[in-house]
MARFIDREN-122696 format. One record per residue (C-alpha): residue in three letters; x, z, y. Coordinates in nm, 4 decimals, padded with zeros to 6 digits, m for minus. Example, Ala and Ser with C-alpha at 12.3 -4.5 7.8 and 13.67 -1.06 7.14 Angstrom:
+------+----------+----------+----------+
| resn |        u |        w |        v |
+------+----------+----------+----------+
|  ALA |  01.2300 |  00.7800 | m00.4500 |
|  SER |  01.3670 |  00.7140 | m00.1060 |
+------+----------+----------+----------+
//
This chain:
+------+----------+----------+----------+
| resn |        u |        w |        v |
+------+----------+----------+----------+
|  MET | m01.1139 | m03.2481 | m00.7433 |
|  LYS | m01.4710 | m03.4058 | m00.6331 |
|  GLU | m01.5282 | m03.6892 | m00.3883 |
|  ILE | m01.7058 | m03.5944 | m00.0617 |
|  ASN | m01.9758 | m03.8835 |  00.0419 |
|  ASP | m02.0492 | m03.7534 |  00.3827 |
|  ARG | m01.9183 | m04.0118 |  00.6274 |
|  GLN | m01.9825 | m03.7798 |  00.9284 |
|  MET | m01.7527 | m03.5161 |  00.8022 |
|  PHE | m01.4958 | m03.8288 |  00.6695 |
|  GLN | m01.4691 | m03.9443 |  01.0279 |
|  GLU | m01.4298 | m03.5686 |  01.1961 |
|  LEU | m01.1645 | m03.5038 |  00.9433 |
|  ALA | m00.9751 | m03.8413 |  00.9766 |
|  ARG | m00.9957 | m03.7775 |  01.3684 |
|  SER | m00.8999 | m03.4233 |  01.3658 |
|  SER | m00.6041 | m03.4383 |  01.1242 |
|  GLY | m00.4395 | m03.7515 |  01.2649 |
|  TYR | m00.4767 | m03.9405 |  00.9594 |
|  ALA | m00.5329 | m04.3081 |  01.0619 |
|  SER | m00.2490 | m04.2573 |  01.3257 |
|  GLN | m00.0369 | m04.2372 |  01.0247 |
|  PHE | m00.0586 | m04.6162 |  00.9427 |
|  SER | m00.0059 | m04.9385 |  01.1471 |
|  MET | m00.2732 | m05.0906 |  00.9503 |
|  ASP | m00.6648 | m04.9780 |  00.8959 |
|  VAL | m00.6582 | m04.7700 |  00.5683 |
|  LEU | m00.9834 | m04.5872 |  00.6391 |
|  PRO | m01.2262 | m04.8300 |  00.4445 |
|  GLU | m01.0356 | m04.8077 |  00.1298 |
|  SER | m00.9826 | m04.4064 |  00.1625 |
|  ARG | m01.1975 | m04.1649 |  00.0125 |
|  LEU | m01.2380 | m03.8049 |  00.0967 |
|  LEU | m01.1765 | m03.5547 | m00.1507 |
|  SER | m01.2109 | m03.1539 | m00.2038 |
|  ALA | m01.0258 | m02.9304 | m00.4192 |
|  ASP | m01.1203 | m02.5758 | m00.4736 |
|  SER | m00.8660 | m02.2760 | m00.5000 |
|  GLY | m00.6517 | m02.3445 | m00.8287 |
|  ASP | m00.7572 | m02.7198 | m00.8691 |
|  SER | m00.4725 | m02.9472 | m00.9530 |
|  ILE | m00.3840 | m03.1945 | m00.7041 |
|  ILE | m00.1090 | m03.3858 | m00.8927 |
|  LYS | m00.0556 | m03.2764 | m01.2601 |
|  GLU |  00.3235 | m03.2097 | m01.3696 |
|  GLY |  00.4739 | m03.5309 | m01.5395 |
|  ILE |  00.1750 | m03.7583 | m01.4541 |
|  ARG |  00.2330 | m04.0026 | m01.1775 |
|  PRO | m00.0391 | m04.0072 | m00.9407 |
|  ASP | m00.2296 | m04.2926 | m00.8812 |
|  SER | m00.3072 | m04.2061 | m00.4989 |
|  LEU | m00.0935 | m04.1323 | m00.2019 |
|  TYR | m00.2741 | m03.7886 | m00.0293 |
|  TYR | m00.3065 | m03.6749 |  00.3023 |
|  LEU | m00.4009 | m03.2858 |  00.3245 |
|  CYS | m00.6229 | m03.2854 |  00.6293 |
|  ARG | m00.7094 | m02.9159 |  00.5790 |
|  GLY | m00.6227 | m02.6122 |  00.3436 |
|  ARG | m00.3001 | m02.5159 |  00.1690 |
|  ALA | m00.1234 | m02.5959 | m00.1444 |
|  LYS |  00.1612 | m02.4939 | m00.3780 |
|  LEU |  00.4424 | m02.7532 | m00.5260 |
|  TYR |  00.5929 | m02.6080 | m00.8368 |
|  LEU |  00.8352 | m02.6837 | m01.1467 |
|  THR |  00.7523 | m02.5721 | m01.5128 |
|  HIS |  01.0654 | m02.5364 | m01.7116 |
|  PRO |  01.0950 | m02.6049 | m02.0847 |
|  ASN |  01.1209 | m02.2594 | m02.1476 |
|  GLY |  00.7624 | m02.2110 | m01.9832 |
|  LYS |  00.9260 | m02.0502 | m01.6807 |
|  ILE |  00.7575 | m02.1604 | m01.3306 |
|  SER |  00.9729 | m02.2285 | m01.0168 |
|  PHE |  00.8294 | m02.2493 | m00.6691 |
|  ILE |  00.9463 | m02.5357 | m00.4819 |
|  ASP |  00.7359 | m02.5230 | m00.1527 |
|  PHE |  00.4516 | m02.4530 | m00.0127 |
|  LEU |  00.2226 | m02.7009 |  00.1603 |
|  GLN |  00.0070 | m02.6704 |  00.5047 |
|  ALA | m00.2147 | m02.9414 |  00.6367 |
|  PRO | m00.1754 | m03.1856 |  00.7783 |
|  CYS |  00.0942 | m03.3295 |  00.5525 |
|  PHE |  00.1413 | m03.5913 |  00.2805 |
|  ILE |  00.1222 | m03.5378 | m00.1199 |
|  GLY |  00.2630 | m03.7774 | m00.3486 |
|  GLU |  00.4889 | m03.9617 | m00.1017 |
|  MET |  00.8146 | m03.9209 | m00.3006 |
|  GLU |  00.6242 | m04.0418 | m00.6193 |
|  LEU |  00.5197 | m04.3602 | m00.3790 |
|  LEU |  00.8652 | m04.4086 | m00.2284 |
|  ASP |  01.0748 | m04.3595 | m00.5802 |
|  ASP |  00.8940 | m04.5048 | m00.8860 |
|  THR |  01.1419 | m04.2997 | m01.0996 |
|  HIS |  01.0537 | m03.9978 | m00.9216 |
|  GLU |  00.9302 | m03.7243 | m01.2068 |
|  ALA |  00.5766 | m03.5849 | m01.0634 |
|  ARG |  00.5673 | m03.2274 | m01.0041 |
|  ALA |  00.2847 | m02.9905 | m00.9847 |
|  VAL |  00.0746 | m02.9376 | m00.6735 |
|  GLN | m00.2094 | m02.6931 | m00.7080 |
|  ALA | m00.4654 | m02.5949 | m00.4079 |
|  ILE | m00.4202 | m02.2514 | m00.2951 |
|  SER | m00.7197 | m02.2362 | m00.0572 |
|  GLN | m01.0063 | m02.4932 | m00.0610 |
|  CYS | m00.8255 | m02.8067 |  00.0237 |
|  TRP | m00.9689 | m03.1602 |  00.1881 |
|  LEU | m00.7509 | m03.4492 |  00.1196 |
|  PHE | m00.7689 | m03.8532 |  00.2068 |
|  SER | m00.6636 | m04.0473 | m00.0860 |
|  LEU | m00.5351 | m04.3945 | m00.0618 |
|  PRO | m00.4913 | m04.6145 | m00.3831 |
|  ALA | m00.1239 | m04.6239 | m00.4515 |
|  ALA | m00.0660 | m04.9436 | m00.6654 |
|  SER | m00.2524 | m05.1569 | m00.4131 |
|  PHE | m00.0838 | m05.0346 | m00.0785 |
|  ARG |  00.2838 | m04.9633 | m00.2158 |
|  SER |  00.4266 | m05.2749 | m00.0899 |
|  GLN |  00.2342 | m05.2676 |  00.2192 |
|  LEU |  00.3171 | m04.9083 |  00.2651 |
|  LEU |  00.6843 | m04.9483 |  00.2188 |
|  ASN |  00.6895 | m05.2113 |  00.4937 |
|  ASP |  00.4686 | m05.0291 |  00.7464 |
|  THR |  00.7414 | m04.8573 |  01.0042 |
|  VAL |  00.4853 | m04.6487 |  01.1460 |
|  PHE |  00.4125 | m04.4769 |  00.8161 |
|  LEU |  00.7900 | m04.4968 |  00.7164 |
|  ARG |  00.8644 | m04.3023 |  01.0207 |
|  ASN |  00.5971 | m04.0409 |  00.9711 |
|  ILE |  00.7113 | m03.9934 |  00.6405 |
|  CYS |  01.0889 | m03.9236 |  00.7605 |
|  LEU |  00.9099 | m03.6520 |  01.0297 |
|  LEU |  00.7713 | m03.4706 |  00.7416 |
|  LEU |  01.0584 | m03.4669 |  00.5037 |
|  GLY |  01.3096 | m03.3347 |  00.7718 |
|  PRO |  01.0809 | m03.0179 |  00.7954 |
|  LYS |  01.0517 | m02.9790 |  00.4462 |
|  ASN |  01.3911 | m02.9935 |  00.3995 |
|  GLN |  01.4676 | m02.7348 |  00.6862 |
|  ARG |  01.2091 | m02.4976 |  00.5352 |
|  ASN |  01.4254 | m02.5246 |  00.1883 |
|  ILE |  01.7333 | m02.4423 |  00.4019 |
|  ILE |  01.5536 | m02.1312 |  00.6070 |
|  SER |  01.4344 | m01.9987 |  00.2923 |
|  ALA |  01.7825 | m01.9764 |  00.1287 |
|  SER |  01.9154 | m01.8069 |  00.4621 |
|  ARG |  01.6246 | m01.5626 |  00.4588 |
|  ASN |  01.7363 | m01.4612 |  00.1091 |
|  GLN |  02.0685 | m01.3695 |  00.2621 |
|  SER |  01.9539 | m01.2463 |  00.5699 |
|  PHE |  01.6433 | m01.0085 |  00.5910 |
|  PRO |  01.5219 | m00.7636 |  00.3558 |
|  LEU |  01.2964 | m00.8309 |  00.0620 |
|  ALA |  00.9891 | m00.6363 |  00.2444 |
|  ASN |  00.9874 | m00.9055 |  00.5124 |
|  ARG |  01.0355 | m01.2092 |  00.3075 |
|  LEU |  00.7398 | m01.0881 |  00.0641 |
|  ALA |  00.4877 | m01.0079 |  00.3442 |
|  ALA |  00.5593 | m01.3892 |  00.4551 |
|  PHE |  00.5137 | m01.4589 |  00.0849 |
|  LEU |  00.2282 | m01.2994 |  00.0574 |
|  LEU |  00.0643 | m01.4688 |  00.3542 |
|  LEU |  00.1635 | m01.8236 |  00.2020 |
|  ALA |  00.0498 | m01.7638 | m00.1313 |
|  GLN | m00.3045 | m01.5564 | m00.0882 |
|  ASN | m00.6299 | m01.7035 | m00.0773 |
|  HIS | m00.9094 | m01.5506 |  00.1455 |
|  GLY | m00.6881 | m01.2144 |  00.1416 |
|  PHE | m00.6420 | m01.2051 | m00.2485 |
|  TYR | m00.2840 | m01.2433 | m00.4246 |
|  ARG | m00.2337 | m01.3260 | m00.7784 |
|  GLU |  00.1099 | m01.5333 | m00.8553 |
|  LYS |  00.3002 | m01.4348 | m01.1424 |
|  HIS |  00.5833 | m01.1676 | m01.0847 |
|  THR |  00.8496 | m01.3849 | m01.2681 |
|  ALA |  00.7818 | m01.6957 | m01.0421 |
|  ALA |  00.7882 | m01.4670 | m00.7279 |
|  ALA |  01.0654 | m01.3142 | m00.8002 |
|  GLU |  01.2516 | m01.6394 | m00.8718 |
|  TYR |  01.1384 | m01.8115 | m00.5508 |
|  LEU |  01.2438 | m01.4572 | m00.3638 |
|  GLY |  01.5807 | m01.4556 | m00.5438 |
|  VAL |  01.5238 | m01.0854 | m00.6375 |
|  SER |  01.4844 | m00.9166 | m00.9785 |
|  TYR |  01.1522 | m00.8701 | m01.1226 |
|  ARG |  01.1829 | m00.4782 | m01.0996 |
|  HIS |  01.2659 | m00.5074 | m00.7348 |
|  LEU |  00.9663 | m00.7027 | m00.6818 |
|  LEU |  00.7548 | m00.4459 | m00.8152 |
|  TYR |  00.8683 | m00.1857 | m00.6286 |
|  VAL |  00.7832 | m00.3109 | m00.2855 |
|  LEU |  00.4581 | m00.4403 | m00.4323 |
|  ALA |  00.4101 | m00.0898 | m00.4931 |
|  ASP |  00.5725 |  00.0432 | m00.1819 |
|  PHE |  00.3248 | m00.2108 | m00.0048 |
|  CYS |  00.0169 | m00.0568 | m00.1888 |
|  LYS |  00.1468 |  00.3177 | m00.0774 |
|  LYS |  00.1686 |  00.1771 |  00.2968 |
|  GLY | m00.2061 |  00.0600 |  00.2765 |
|  CYS | m00.0929 | m00.3121 |  00.3072 |
|  LEU | m00.1791 | m00.4103 | m00.0178 |
|  ARG | m00.4856 | m00.2737 | m00.3008 |
|  LYS | m00.4038 | m00.3598 | m00.6661 |
|  GLU | m00.7302 | m00.5303 | m00.8040 |
|  GLY | m00.7491 | m00.6781 | m01.1696 |
|  ARG | m00.4375 | m00.9065 | m01.2174 |
|  GLY | m00.3859 | m00.9380 | m00.8229 |
|  TYR | m00.3483 | m00.7733 | m00.4998 |
|  ARG | m00.6142 | m00.7714 | m00.2087 |
|  LEU | m00.4183 | m00.7917 |  00.1247 |
|  THR | m00.5761 | m00.4660 |  00.3150 |
|  ASN | m00.3885 | m00.5169 |  00.6316 |
|  GLU | m00.2607 | m00.8628 |  00.7021 |
|  ASP | m00.1854 | m00.7944 |  01.0532 |
|  VAL |  00.1189 | m00.5507 |  00.9132 |
|  LEU |  00.2394 | m00.8272 |  00.7081 |
|  LEU |  00.2172 | m01.1014 |  00.9819 |
|  ALA |  00.4337 | m00.8796 |  01.1937 |
|  MET |  00.6690 | m00.8243 |  00.9469 |
|  ALA |  00.6993 | m01.2072 |  00.8683 |
|  ARG |  00.7245 | m01.2393 |  01.2601 |
|  GLU |  01.0561 | m01.0710 |  01.2642 |
|  MET |  01.2014 | m01.3600 |  01.0549 |
|  GLU |  01.0269 | m01.6175 |  01.2383 |
|  PRO |  00.8280 | m01.5163 |  01.5593 |
|  GLU |  00.6191 | m01.8289 |  01.5637 |
|  TRP |  00.4720 | m01.7488 |  01.1895 |
|  PRO |  00.1278 | m01.8783 |  01.1876 |
|  GLU | m00.1917 | m01.6880 |  01.1283 |
|  HIS | m00.3233 | m01.8192 |  00.7711 |
|  ASP | m00.6878 | m01.8477 |  00.7156 |
|  ARG | m00.8462 | m01.5201 |  00.5906 |
+------+----------+----------+----------+
//
């Protein structure tokens, strides 16, 4: 990640993302604006972040690496939201990896300097509760979808979440586990999407060649499924 020293952009993103309103105190003088490219690490697994981040633009993924090397996706994060709030609230919480999917713009606030104030800030704590509720709801909905909808619909939604500018390249093993299916079943549906013109194999990934069809399939599960950056 790199710091962006552009005061006009700083003020515009702070206003449009609602960053300043997440706190009762004025945190802007101590905040920095950062940019993360696709694939950049925002939080490294097992290393407690020294900042509380607020994602004001972009998408990221939260994942866990097991001792055997397998990766499990935990959640997909979309702006606006906090990143690193669990490590701030619980100093024993083991840090999970967060990686940018698309270009991300984030505000960072020094965690050590502000932790005591934030834990006594009722506005901040209320906003954290409002964030954690939908996160938990997403996990419940994801589990219910695995039982209620065909893999084609769930994979279409997953491709839209994980793509960056129309290109998808997640590992099949991690995707299969997240979707609750076998590796073979995942490959079969990916191949079927290619035959139907929704995807095209490119190198180690896939180009989304008909996002409108994939979006329609995702909206069969959730009518208000949002359009993602293309």
